[in-house]
PAZAPA-4460 file (N, C-alpha, C; in steps of 0.05 Angstrom, whole numbers, plus 32768, in hexadecimal, padded with zeros to 4 digits):
% residues 266
    n_x    n_y    n_z   ca_x   ca_y   ca_z    c_x    c_y    c_z   seq   type   mol
   80BA   803F   80FA   80BB   804C   8115   80D7   8056   811B     1      R     A
   80DA   806C   8129   80F4   8078   812F   80FC   8071   814B     2      L     A
   8116   8070   8150   8120   806C   816B   811E   8087   817A     3      T     A
   8122   8086   8195   8120   809E   81A5   8134   80B3   819B     4      D     A
   814C   80AA   8195   8161   80BD   818C   8159   80CA   8171     5      R     A
   814E   80BA   815F   8145   80C5   8145   812E   80D8   8148     6      Q     A
   811C   80D3   815B   8106   80E5   8160   8110   8100   816A     7      I     A
   8123   80FF   817D   812F   8118   8187   813C   8128   8171     8      V     A
   814B   811A   815F   8157   8128   8149   8143   8135   8137     9      Q     A
   812C   8128   8132   8117   8134   8122   810B   814C   8130    10      E     A
   8106   814A   814A   80FB   8160   815A   810D   8179   8159    11      L     A
   8127   8174   815A   813A   818A   815A   813A   8199   813F    12      Q     A
   8130   818D   812A   812E   819A   8110   8117   81AE   8110    13      K     A
   8104   81AB   8122   80EB   81BA   8121   80E7   81CD   8138    14      H     A
   80FA   81CE   814B   80F8   81E1   8161   8110   81F3   8161    15      I     A
   810D   820A   816E   8123   821E   8170   8136   8214   8186    16      D     A
   814C   8208   817E   815E   81FC   8192   816D   8212   81A2    17      T     A
   816D   822B   8198   8179   8241   81A7   8168   8248   81BF    18      N     A
   814E   8244   81BD   813C   824B   81D3   8132   8233   81E3    19      E     A
   812F   821D   81D5   8125   8204   81E2   8139   81EE   81DE    20      Y     A
   813B   81DD   81F1   814D   81C6   81EF   813F   81AD   81F7    21      G     A
   8145   8198   81E9   813B   817D   81F1   8150   8168   81EA    22      I     A
   8157   8159   81FE   816A   8143   81FA   815D   8128   81FC    23      G     A
   816D   8114   81F8   8162   80F9   81F9   8156   80F1   8214    24      L     A
   8164   80F8   8229   815B   80F1   8244   8140   80FF   824A    25      T     A
   813E   8119   8244   8125   8128   8249   810E   811D   8238    26      K     A
   8114   8116   821F   8100   810B   820E   80F5   80F1   8219    27      F     A
   8106   80DF   8222   80FE   80C5   822D   80EC   80CA   8245    28      V     A
   80F3   80DD   8256   80E3   80E3   826E   80C7   80EC   8265    29      Q     A
   80C5   80FE   8251   80AB   8108   8248   809B   80F1   823C    30      I     A
   80A8   80E0   822C   809A   80CA   821F   808F   80B7   8234    31      R     A
   809F   80B0   8248   8095   809E   825D   807F   80AA   826D    32      N     A
   8080   80C5   8272   806B   80D2   8282   8050   80D1   8273    33      S     A
   8051   80D0   8258   8039   80CE   8248   802F   80B1   8244    34      L     A
   803E   809E   8250   8036   8082   824D   803D   8076   8232    35      G     A
   8050   8083   8224   8058   8079   820A   8071   8068   820D    36      L     A
   806E   804F   8213   8084   803E   8219   808E   802F   8200    37      Y     A
   80A8   802A   8200   80B4   801B   81E9   80AF   7FFD   81EC    38      R     A
   80B9   7FEE   81D8   80B3   7FD2   81D7   80BD   7FC3   81F0    39      T     A
   80D5   7FC8   81F9   80E0   7FBA   8210   80D0   7FC0   8229    40      C     A
   80C6   7FD9   822B   80B8   7FE1   8243   809C   7FD5   8244    41      Q     A
   808F   7FD2   822C   8074   7FC7   822C   8074   7FA9   8231    42      Q     A
   808A   7F9B   822A   808D   7F7F   8231   8076   7F6D   8229    43      Q     A
   806D   7F70   8210   8057   7F5F   8207   805F   7F42   8202    44      H     A
   804D   7F30   8207   8051   7F14   8202   803B   7F0A   81EF    45      T     A
   803D   7EF1   81E5   8028   7EE7   81D3   800C   7EE8   81E0    46      P     A
   800A   7EE6   81FA   7FF0   7EE6   8207   7FE5   7F02   820A    47      E     A
   7FF7   7F16   820F   7FED   7F32   8212   7FE4   7F3E   81F7    48      T     A
   7FEE   7F33   81E1   7FE6   7F3E   81C7   7FD0   7F2D   81BA    49      I     A
   7FC8   7F18   81C7   7FB6   7F05   81BA   7F9B   7F12   81B2    50      R     A
   7F8F   7F21   81C3   7F75   7F2D   81BD   7F77   7F3F   81A4    51      E     A
   7F8C   7F50   81A4   7F8F   7F62   818D   7F96   7F52   8174    52      A     A
   7FA6   7F3E   8177   7FAD   7F2D   8160   7F95   7F20   8153    53      M     A
   7F83   7F15   8164   7F6B   7F08   815A   7F5B   7F1B   8149    54      V     A
   7F58   7F34   8153   7F48   7F48   8144   7F56   7F50   812A    55      E     A
   7F70   7F53   812B   7F7F   7F5B   8113   7F80   7F45   80FE    56      L     A
   7F83   7F2C   8107   7F85   7F15   80F5   7F6B   7F11   80E6    57      R     A
   7F55   7F1A   80F1   7F3C   7F17   80E2   7F3C   7F28   80C9    58      A     A
   7F4A   7F3F   80CA   7F4B   7F50   80B2   7F65   7F4C   80A2    59      M     A
   7F7A   7F43   80AF   7F94   7F3F   80A2   7F9E   7F23   80A7    60      Y     A
   7F90   7F0E   809D   7F97   7EF2   80A4   7FB2   7EE9   8099    61      P     A
   7FBC   7EF6   8085   7FD5   7EED   8079   7FED   7F00   807D    62      K     A
   7FE9   7F14   808E   7FFF   7F27   8094   8015   7F18   80A3    63      A     A
   802E   7F20   809D   8045   7F14   80AA   804C   7F21   80C4    64      G     A
   8061   7F18   80D1   8068   7F23   80EC   806E   7F41   80EB    65      A     A
   807E   7F4A   80D8   8085   7F66   80D6   806C   7F77   80D2    66      Q     A
   805A   7F6E   80C1   8041   7F7D   80BC   8030   7F7D   80D5    67      E     A
   802F   7F68   80E4   801F   7F67   80FD   802A   7F79   8112    68      M     A
   8045   7F7B   8114   8051   7F8D   8127   8049   7FAA   8121    69      V     A
   8048   7FB1   8107   8040   7FCC   80FF   8022   7FD0   8105    70      S     A
   8011   7FBD   80FF   7FF5   7FBF   8104   7FEF   7FC2   8122    71      L     A
   7FFC   7FB3   8132   7FF8   7FB5   814F   8000   7FD0   8159    72      L     A
   8015   7FDB   814E   801E   7FF6   8157   800A   800C   814E    73      F     A
   8002   800B   8135   7FF1   8020   812B   7FD3   801E   8132    74      H     A
   7FCA   8005   8135   7FAE   8001   813B   7FA8   8000   8159    75      E     A
   7FBC   7FF6   8169   7FB7   7FF2   8185   7FCC   7FFF   8197    76      Y     A
   7FDE   800F   818B   7FF3   801C   819B   8003   8009   81AC    77      S     A
   8007   7FF1   81A1   8017   7FDD   81AF   8031   7FD9   81A1    78      M     A
   8047   7FDE   81B0   8062   7FDB   81A5   806B   7FBF   81AC    79      S     A
   806B   7FAD   8198   8070   7F91   819D   8088   7F87   818E    80      V     A
   8099   7F78   819C   80B0   7F6C   818F   80A8   7F57   817A    81      A     A
   80B7   7F56   8165   80B0   7F43   8150   80B2   7F26   815B    82      R     A
   80C4   7F21   816E   80C7   7F07   8179   80AD   7EFE   8187    83      S     A
   809E   7F11   8194   8085   7F0A   81A1   8070   7F02   818C    84      A     A
   8070   7F10   8175   805D   7F09   8160   8064   7EEE   8154    85      V     A
   807E   7EE8   8151   8086   7ECE   8147   807D   7EB8   815A    86      H     A
   8080   7EBD   8174   8077   7EA9   8188   8059   7EA5   8186    87      E     A
   804A   7EBB   8182   802D   7EB9   8180   8026   7EA7   8168    88      Y     A
   8033   7EAC   8151   802D   7E9C   8139   8034   7E7E   813E    89      F     A
   804A   7E79   814B   8052   7E5E   8150   803E   7E4F   8162    90      A     A
   8032   7E5E   8175   801E   7E52   8187   8003   7E4F   817B    91      I     A
   7FF9   7E64   816E   7FDD   7E66   8166   7FD9   7E61   8148    92      H     A
   7FEE   7E64   8137   7FEA   7E61   811A   8002   7E51   810E    93      E     A
   8008   7E3A   8119   801F   7E2B   810F   801C   7E22   80F2    94      P     A
   8003   7E1E   80E9   7FFF   7E15   80CD   8006   7E2B   80B9    95      Q     A
   8001   7E44   80C1   8008   7E5B   80AF   8026   7E5F   80AE    96      L     A
   8034   7E5A   80C4   8051   7E5C   80C4   805D   7E48   80B1    97      V     A
   8052   7E2F   80B0   805C   7E1B   809E   8057   7E23   8081    98      Q     A
   803F   7E2E   807C   8039   7E37   8061   804C   7E4D   8058    99      Q     A
   8052   7E60   806A   8064   7E75   8063   8080   7E6B   805C   100      H     A
   808A   7E57   806C   80A4   7E4C   8067   80A5   7E3D   804D   101      R     A
   808E   7E32   8045   808E   7E22   802C   808D   7E34   8014   102      A     A
   8087   7E4E   8017   8085   7E60   8001   80A0   7E65   7FF4   103      G     A
   809F   7E6C   7FDB   80B8   7E72   7FCC   80B5   7E8C   7FBE   104      R     A
   80C9   7E9D   7FC1   80CA   7EB7   7FB4   80D3   7EB4   7F97   105      L     A
   80C8   7EC4   7F86   80D0   7EC4   7F6A   80DD   7EDF   7F63   106      Q     A
   80F7   7EDF   7F5D   8105   7EF8   7F59   8101   7F02   7F3C   107      R     A
   80FC   7F1C   7F3A   80FA   7F29   7F20   810A   7F42   7F20   108      R     A
   8115   7F4A   7F0A   8126   7F61   7F08   8117   7F79   7EFC   109      R     A
   811B   7F90   7F08   810E   7FA9   7EFF   8123   7FBF   7EFF   110      F     A
   8124   7FCE   7EE9   8137   7FE3   7EE6   812A   7FFF   7EE7   111      W     A
   8135   8011   7EF7   812C   802D   7EF7   8145   803E   7EFC   112      A     A
   8149   8053   7EEC   8161   8063   7EEE   8162   8074   7F07   113      A     A
   814B   807C   7F10   8149   808D   7F28   812C   8095   7F2D   114      G     A
   8128   80A7   7F41   810E   80AF   7F48   8100   80BD   7F31   115      V     A
   80E7   80B6   7F2B   80D7   80C1   7F16   80E2   80BB   7EFA   116      N     A
   80F3   80A7   7EF8   80FB   809D   7EDD   80E3   808F   7ED1   117      D     A
   80D4   8080   7EE1   80BD   8071   7ED7   80A6   8074   7EEB   118      I     A
   808E   8076   7EE1   8076   8072   7EF1   8068   8059   7EE5   119      W     A
   8064   8045   7EF5   8057   802C   7EEC   803A   802B   7EF6   120      A     A
   8027   8025   7EE4   800B   8024   7EEB   7FFF   8009   7EE4   121      V     A
   7FEB   8001   7EF3   7FDF   7FE7   7EEF   7FC3   7FE6   7EFC   122      D     A
   7FB2   7FD5   7EF2   7F97   7FD1   7EFD   7F96   7FB6   7F0C   123      Q     A
   7F82   7FB4   7F1D   7F7E   7F9B   7F2D   7F60   7F94   7F2C   124      H     A
   7F5B   7F7B   7F22   7F40   7F73   7F1C   7F34   7F5E   7F2F   125      D     A
   7F42   7F58   7F45   7F3A   7F42   7F56   7F20   7F48   7F65   126      K     A
   7F19   7F62   7F67   7F00   7F69   7F76   7EE9   7F6F   7F63   127      W     A
   7EEC   7F6A   7F49   7ED7   7F70   7F36   7EBD   7F61   7F3C   128      L     A
   7EC0   7F4A   7F49   7EA7   7F3B   7F4F   7E97   7F49   7F64   129      R     A
   7EA3   7F5C   7F73   7E94   7F6D   7F85   7E8E   7F88   7F79   130      F     A
   7E96   7F8D   7F61   7E91   7FA6   7F54   7EA5   7FBB   7F5A   131      G     A
   7EBD   7FB3   7F63   7ED2   7FC6   7F6A   7EEB   7FC1   7F59   132      L     A
   7EF6   7FD6   7F4D   7F0D   7FD4   7F3C   7F23   7FE7   7F46   133      A     A
   7F3B   7FDD   7F48   7F51   7FED   7F53   7F65   7FF5   7F3D   134      L     A
   7F73   800B   7F42   7F88   8014   7F30   7F9E   8022   7F41   135      H     A
   7FB7   801E   7F39   7FCD   802A   7F48   7FE2   8035   7F35   136      T     A
   7FF1   8048   7F40   8009   8053   7F33   801F   8053   7F47   137      G     A
   8037   804A   7F3F   804D   8047   7F52   8066   8053   7F46   138      I     A
   8076   8060   7F56   8091   8069   7F4E   80A4   8053   7F57   139      E     A
   80AF   8043   7F45   80BD   802B   7F4D   80D7   802F   7F5C   140      P     A
   80E6   8044   7F56   8100   8048   7F63   80FE   804C   7F81   141      F     A
   80EB   805D   7F89   80E6   8062   7FA6   80D2   804F   7FB1   142      S     A
   80C1   8043   7FA0   80AB   8032   7FA9   8093   8041   7FB2   143      G     A
   8092   805B   7FAD   807B   806B   7FB6   8062   8064   7FA5   144      R     A
   804C   8061   7FB3   8032   805D   7FA6   8027   8079   7F9F   145      I     A
   8025   807F   7F85   801C   8099   7F7D   7FFE   809C   7F7F   146      L     A
   7FF0   8087   7F79   7FD3   8086   7F7E   7FCB   8069   7F7F   147      W     A
   7FB5   8064   7F8E   7FA8   804A   7F8E   7F8A   8050   7F90   148      M     A
   7F7B   804D   7F7A   7F60   8055   7F78   7F4D   803D   7F76   149      K     A
   7F35   8040   7F80   7F20   802C   7F7D   7F08   8039   7F70   150      V     A
   7EFD   802B   7F5C   7EE5   8035   7F4E   7ED7   801C   7F44   151      W     A
   7EC0   8020   7F37   7EB1   8008   7F2D   7EBC   7FFF   7F12   152      H     A
   7ED0   800E   7F07   7EDD   8006   7EEE   7EFA   8010   7EEE   153      S     A
   7F0B   8000   7EE2   7F27   8009   7EDD   7F2E   8006   7EC0   154      N     A
   7F1A   8007   7EAE   7F1E   8004   7E92   7F18   801D   7E82   155      R     A
   7F12   8033   7E8F   7F0B   804C   7E82   7F25   805C   7E7F   156      N     A
   7F2E   8061   7E66   7F47   806F   7E62   7F47   808C   7E6E   157      P     A
   7F30   8099   7E6C   7F2E   80B4   7E77   7F31   80B4   7E96   158      Q     A
   7F25   80A0   7EA3   7F27   809E   7EC0   7F44   8099   7EC8   159      L     A
   7F51   8086   7EBA   7F6C   807F   7EC1   7F7F   8097   7EBC   160      I     A
   7F79   80A5   7EA6   7F89   80BD   7EA0   7F86   80D2   7EB6   161      L     A
   7F6E   80D5   7EC1   7F6A   80E9   7ED6   7F7C   80E3   7EEF   162      S     A
   7F81   80C9   7EF5   7F92   80C3   7F0B   7FAF   80CD   7F06   163      Y     A
   7FB8   80C9   7EED   7FD3   80D2   7EE6   7FD5   80F0   7EE6   164      Y     A
   7FC1   80FE   7ED9   7FC3   811B   7ED7   7FC1   8128   7EF3   165      L     A
   7FB0   811D   7F04   7FAE   8128   7F1F   7FC8   8126   7F2E   166      S     A
   7FD7   8110   7F2A   7FF0   810C   7F37   8005   811F   7F2C   167      T     A
   8006   8123   7F12   8018   8135   7F05   8013   8152   7F0F   168      V     A
   7FF9   8159   7F11   7FF2   8174   7F1A   7FFA   8177   7F37   169      E     A
   7FF7   8163   7F48   7FFE   8165   7F64   801C   8168   7F68   170      E     A
   802C   8158   7F59   8049   8159   7F5C   8056   816F   7F4C   171      F     A
   804A   8178   7F36   8056   818C   7F26   806A   8182   7F12   172      G     A
   806A   8168   7F0D   807C   815D   7EF9   8072   8142   7EF0   173      F     A
   807D   8138   7EDA   8076   811E   7ECF   808F   810C   7ECE   174      A     A
   808C   80F2   7ECD   80A3   80E1   7ECB   80B0   80E2   7EAF   175      P     A
   80C7   80D6   7EAC   80D3   80D3   7E92   80C3   80C0   7E80   176      L     A
   80B9   80AA   7E8C   80AB   8096   7E7D   8095   808A   7E8F   177      V     A
   807E   8084   7E83   806A   8075   7E91   806A   8058   7E87   178      T     A
   805E   8046   7E96   805F   802A   7E90   8046   801C   7E98   179      Q     A
   803C   8009   7E88   8024   7FFA   7E8F   8022   7FE1   7E7F   180      S     A
   800F   7FD0   7E86   8008   7FB9   7E76   7FFA   7FC2   7E5C   181      D     A
   7FFA   7FB3   7E47   7FEB   7FBA   7E2F   7FCD   7FBB   7E36   182      P     A
   7FBF   7FCE   7E2B   7FA2   7FD0   7E31   7F99   7FEC   7E29   183      G     A
   7F81   7FEE   7E1E   7F77   8007   7E14   7F72   801B   7E2B   184      S     A
   7F6E   8010   7E44   7F69   8022   7E5A   7F81   8034   7E61   185      E     A
   7F99   802C   7E57   7FB2   803B   7E5C   7FBA   804D   7E45   186      N     A
   7FA9   804E   7E30   7FB0   805F   7E19   7FB1   807D   7E21   187      F     A
   7F9E   8085   7E33   7F9E   80A1   7E3B   7FB7   80AA   7E49   188      G     A
   7FC1   8099   7E5B   7FDA   80A0   7E69   7FF2   80A0   7E55   189      I     A
   7FF2   808C   7E43   8008   808B   7E2F   8009   80A4   7E1E   190      A     A
   7FF1   80AC   7E14   7FF0   80C4   7E03   7FF7   80DD   7E12   191      N     A
   7FEC   80E0   7E2A   7FF1   80F9   7E39   800F   80FB   7E41   192      A     A
   801A   80E5   7E4A   8036   80E4   7E51   8048   80EC   7E39   193      Q     A
   8042   80E0   7E22   8052   80E6   7E0A   804F   8103   7E02   194      T     A
   8037   810E   7E04   8033   812A   7DFC   8041   813D   7E0F   195      M     A
   8040   8138   7E29   804D   8149   7E3D   806B   8149   7E3A   196      L     A
   8076   8131   7E35   8093   812F   7E32   809C   813D   7E19   197      R     A
   808D   813A   7E03   8095   8147   7DEA   8092   8165   7DEB   198      Q     A
   807E   816F   7DFB   807B   818B   7DFE   8094   8197   7E0C   199      M     A
   809F   8189   7E1F   80B6   8194   7E2E   80D1   818D   7E21   200      H     A
   80D1   8179   7E0F   80EA   8172   7E01   80E3   816B   7DE4   201      D     A
   80E4   817E   7DD2   80DD   8179   7DB6   80EE   8163   7DA9   202      P     A
   8105   815D   7DB4   8116   8148   7DA8   8109   812C   7DAA   203      A     A
   80F4   812A   7DBB   80E7   8111   7DBF   80D0   810D   7DAA   204      L     A
   80CC   811F   7D98   80B7   811D   7D85   80BA   8103   7D75   205      A     A
   80A3   80F5   7D73   80A3   80DC   7D65   80A9   80C3   7D76   206      G     A
   80B0   80C8   7D8F   80B6   80B1   7DA1   80A1   80AF   7DB8   207      F     A
   8096   8098   7DBB   8082   8093   7DD0   8090   8092   7DEB   208      I     A
   8086   80A1   7DFF   8092   80A2   7E1A   8083   8090   7E2D   209      Q     A
   807B   8079   7E24   806C   8065   7E34   8076   8049   7E2D   210      H     A
   807A   8039   7E41   8083   801D   7E3C   806C   800A   7E40   211      C     A
   8067   7FF9   7E2C   8053   7FE4   7E2E   8060   7FCA   7E37   212      W     A
   8058   7FC1   7E4F   8065   7FA9   7E5B   8052   7F91   7E58   213      M     A
   805E   7F7A   7E50   804E   7F62   7E4C   8049   7F55   7E67   214      R     A
   803C   7F3E   7E67   8033   7F30   7E7F   804A   7F2C   7E92   215      T     A
   8045   7F33   7EAB   8058   7F2F   7EC2   8071   7F40   7EC0   216      K     A
   8072   7F54   7EAE   8089   7F65   7EAB   8086   7F80   7EB9   217      K     A
   806D   7F87   7EC0   8068   7FA0   7ECE   806B   7F9B   7EEC   218      N     A
   8084   7F97   7EF5   808A   7F8A   7F0E   8080   7F99   7F26   219      V     A
   8086   7FB3   7F28   8080   7FC2   7F41   8062   7FC2   7F48   220      M     A
   8050   7FC9   7F36   8034   7FC7   7F3D   802B   7FAB   7F44   221      P     A
   8037   7F97   7F37   8030   7F7B   7F3E   8038   7F75   7F5B   222      E     A
   804E   7F80   7F64   8057   7F7C   7F80   8043   7F8A   7F92   223      I     A
   803A   7FA2   7F8B   8026   7FB0   7F9C   800D   7FA0   7F9F   224      A     A
   8003   7F96   7F88   7FEA   7F86   7F89   7FEF   7F6C   7F99   225      W     A
   8006   7F60   7F97   800C   7F48   7FA6   800B   7F4E   7FC4   226      S     A
   8017   7F64   7FCC   8016   7F6C   7FE9   7FFA   7F71   7FF2   227      Q     A
   7FEA   7F7E   7FE1   7FCE   7F83   7FE8   7FBF   7F69   7FEB   228      L     A
   7FC3   7F56   7FD9   7FB6   7F3C   7FDA   7FBE   7F2D   7FF3   229      R     A
   7FD6   7F2F   7FFB   7FE0   7F20   8012   7FD8   7F2C   802D   230      R     A
   7FDA   7F47   802E   7FD6   7F54   8048   7FBA   7F5D   804E   231      R     A
   7FAC   7F68   803A   7F93   7F75   803F   7F7B   7F66   8034   232      F     A
   7F7E   7F5C   801B   7F67   7F51   800D   7F58   7F3B   801B   233      S     A
   7F66   7F27   8027   7F56   7F10   8033   7F41   7F19   8047   234      P     A
   7F48   7F2B   8059   7F34   7F33   806D   7F1E   7F44   8061   235      G     A
   7F26   7F56   804F   7F12   7F68   8042   7EFF   7F58   8030   236      F     A
   7F0A   7F45   8021   7EFA   7F35   800F   7EE7   7F23   801F   237      E     A
   7EF0   7F18   8036   7EDE   7F08   8046   7EC7   7F18   8051   238      S     A
   7ECC   7F32   8057   7EB6   7F43   8060   7EA2   7F48   804A   239      L     A
   7EAB   7F4D   8032   7E99   7F51   801B   7E8B   7F37   8014   240      L     A
   7E99   7F21   8016   7E8D   7F07   800F   7E76   7F00   8022   241      E     A
   7E79   7F08   803B   7E63   7F03   804F   7E49   7F10   8045   242      E     A
   7E4C   7F29   803B   7E34   7F37   8031   7E28   7F29   8019   243      G     A
   7E39   7F1F   8007   7E2E   7F11   7FEF   7E21   7EF6   7FF7   244      V     A
   7E30   7EE7   8007   7E25   7ECC   800F   7E0D   7ECE   8021   245      Q     A
   7E0C   7EE4   8031   7DF5   7EE8   8043   7DDE   7EF6   8036   246      G     A
   7DDF   7EFA   801C   7DC9   7F07   800C   7DC4   7F24   8015   247      S     A
   7DD9   7F30   8020   7DD7   7F4D   8027   7DDE   7F5E   800E   248      L     A
   7DEB   7F52   7FFB   7DF3   7F61   7FE3   7DF0   7F4F   7FCA   249      F     A
   7DDF   7F57   7FB8   7DDB   7F49   7F9F   7DEA   7F58   7F89   250      D     A
   7E00   7F4C   7F7F   7E11   7F5A   7F6B   7E01   7F60   7F52   251      I     A
   7DEC   7F51   7F4B   7DDD   7F56   7F33   7DC7   7F6A   7F36   252      D     A
   7DC3   7F74   7F4E   7DAE   7F87   7F54   7DB9   7FA3   7F50   253      N     A
   7DAF   7FB2   7F3C   7DBA   7FCC   7F36   7DB9   7FE0   7F4D   254      T     A
   7DA2   7FE1   7F5B   7D9F   7FF3   7F72   7DB3   7FEC   7F87   255      L     A
   7DB6   7FD3   7F8E   7DC9   7FCB   7FA2   7DE6   7FD1   7F99   256      Q     A
   7DEB   7FCE   7F80   7E06   7FD6   7F75   7E0C   7FF3   7F7A   257      Q     A
   7DF8   8004   7F75   7DFC   8021   7F78   7E01   8028   7F96   258      M     A
   7DF2   801B   7FA8   7DF5   8020   7FC4   7E11   8016   7FCD   259      V     A
   7E18   7FFF   7FC3   7E32   7FF3   7FCA   7E49   8006   7FC2   260      F     A
   7E47   8011   7FAA   7E5C   8023   7FA0   7E5D   803C   7FB2   261      R     A
   7E46   8046   7FB9   7E45   805E   7FCA   7E52   8059   7FE5   262      W     A
   7E50   8041   7FEF   7E5C   803A   8009   7E7A   8035   8007   263      I     A
   7E82   8025   7FF4   7E9D   801B   7FF3   7EB0   802B   7FE2   264      F     A
   7EA6   803C   7FD0   7EB8   804B   7FBE   7EBA   8068   7FC9   265      I     A
   7ED2   8071   7FD0   7ED5   808C   7FDC   7ECD   80A2   7FC8   266      P     A
***
């Protein structure tokens, strides 16, 4: 989120300042007249955010304070101080606060020379029991998620290659090197990346332009999956689990599988 001053600076880039003028004071007046109040003006407390928090925690039970501040803002248009969220956690979820404090971060080192030096790709199999398979591609230097796809399989080399080629076509360029865990599903990307790089630089002939990373070495996609597991997966999985446990969805029933894919796969 931007401050009022930053918003005014962005607006001045897009309007003709020779004909129109807008300053910080006028912008604040317009914002207040529209009922768009900042955090201090909204003055939220743990009690005023409780109803929204209960609804959000059902879907995001493991989200931290910063994530909840963002969710409250985007889902409920509530600008809440992080201190108010911390107070809410201390009152209503003290056991989770203790679990969070007991956690330990594990530092890993990752090298990237610059933007588009590497594109790292990886699959996620935690939802296969529901018939859903995820795949992502990440530009590690900027942290940009190039794609995150869901399908009923992430082991088809042609499918995985299509994600890569669509991104190359959209951006108009390819990275210097691609990177993935060992696995035949990534052969398509490795071959296409090598061919494209050798076409544009004949000096690379005979050299593979793809890095095969062993267990726990493909760091950036693993971080993305970790964030997904912590922030989004618990609530979404509990929703799917209700259908399985309540006999609304039989994973072994082919017809129900097809209907499920039609509903949940974009």
